[in-house]
N, C-alpha and C positions, 0 to 999 in steps of 0.2 A: 203220206204216212203220218198219222197223228200219234202213233204209239212208239215213238223212238226215244230211247233212254240212253244216257251216257253213264257207263260204269265209272266208279271213282278212280279206277286205274287208267281210264281213257277210252276203252272200247265202246262202240255203238251197237245197240241191240234193239230189235223190234219185239215188243210184247205181242205175242200172237194169240194166246188163249189164257183164260182163267180155268183152272181144273181143280178136281178134288181127288185126293189120294184115297183109294178105296179102303185100305186097311185101317185107317184111323180117321177118315173124313177131314183130314187137314187140307186147308186151302193151299193151292199151288199156282204158280204161273209158268207158262211155257213161253220161251223167248228164243229169238234167233240172232246170231251174230251177223251183222251186215258186212263183215269182212270176209268170212269164209262160209256163211250160211249154216254153220253148225247149230243144232237145236239143243237147248238147255232147259232144265226143269229145276225150280227152286221153290221152297216154301214162300208163299206170298208175304208173310210177315217179315221174312228175311230179305226178300227183294226190296221192300220199301223201308227197311230199318235205317236208323241213323247210327253211324259208326263214330268212334272216337279214334282219330289217327293222330298220334302224338298228343297235343293238347287241343286239337281242333275237332269240331263236330262236322261231319259231312254225311250226305245220303249215300247209301251203297249205289243206287241208281238215281239219276236226276233226269226228269222228263225234259226233252228238248222240243221247243215250239217249232212246228213245221215251217213257219215263216222265217225263223232264225236259222234254220238248219239246212244248209246246202249239202252237207256231207252225208245225208241220208240217201243220196243218189250215188250208188256205187255199181260200177259195171260188174256183172256176174262173171264175165270172162277174164278181163285183164285186171280187175279189182281197182281200177282208177276211180278216184272221187270225181264226180261230174258236177258241173256248175253251169252258169249262164253261157259260157263260151261253147258248150256242147249242145246248145239249143239251135234248132233248124226250123225253117218254115217249109210248108208243103204246098205244092201247086199241082193240080187243083187240091182243095181241101178234100180229104178222103176219109172213109170208114176203114179202119184197119182191123179191129178185133170183132169177134162175134157180137159183143155187147154194142159196139158202134153200129154194126149193121142192123141189129134188132131195133135200136132206138134212132137210127139214121143220124148218129152223132158224127159230124165231119170234123176231123182234126186239122188245125192250121199250123200248130207248132208241136214239135216233139224233141225229145232228147235222143241223140244217136251216138253210139260208141260200138266199135268192133263190127261195123256194118249191120247193126241191129238197131231197131227202134225200141226204146224203153217205154213201157206202159205200166200203170198201176191198175191191178184188177179192182174194179169198183166194189166188188162184194167182199173179197178177202183182204184187200189192200196190200197184196204181195206184188213185188216187182215181177214183171213178165217181159220177155224180150221177143220181138217179132222180126222176121225177115222184112227187108224194105220192099214193098210192092214195086214191081218193075214199071208200072204205069205212072208213077209219080215222079215229079222233079223236086229235088231237095235243094234248098238255098240256105247258105250260112246266114244267120242273123247278125 
């Protein structure tokens, strides 16, 4: 997920869409909380504005680099923050999603929580959770 932002109060959000408000053509952003998946809409100018808190300047939302951000992996069921200790290897390497099957993409490592495999939809970049296929063996890395 390349569109993860941290709110100045600490929450993590995924920027989903740029939009236009029909009534006055104002540019808007649509974003989702990674904690509870609630959808929010805010004027784009406000989303990217600089605030003055006390005597310090800060951005309302700060983009988090995906390579620096392990906390963008959040289980949709238990809300646990996932990291490398939740990484598993698969034997044999398998196609799990329809995208995998279409392009014969065989996965060798996945993140697992609550007996589900976490994937990111390559088109929408949304988190998706899949049942673990019974034919695969899962090994803790």
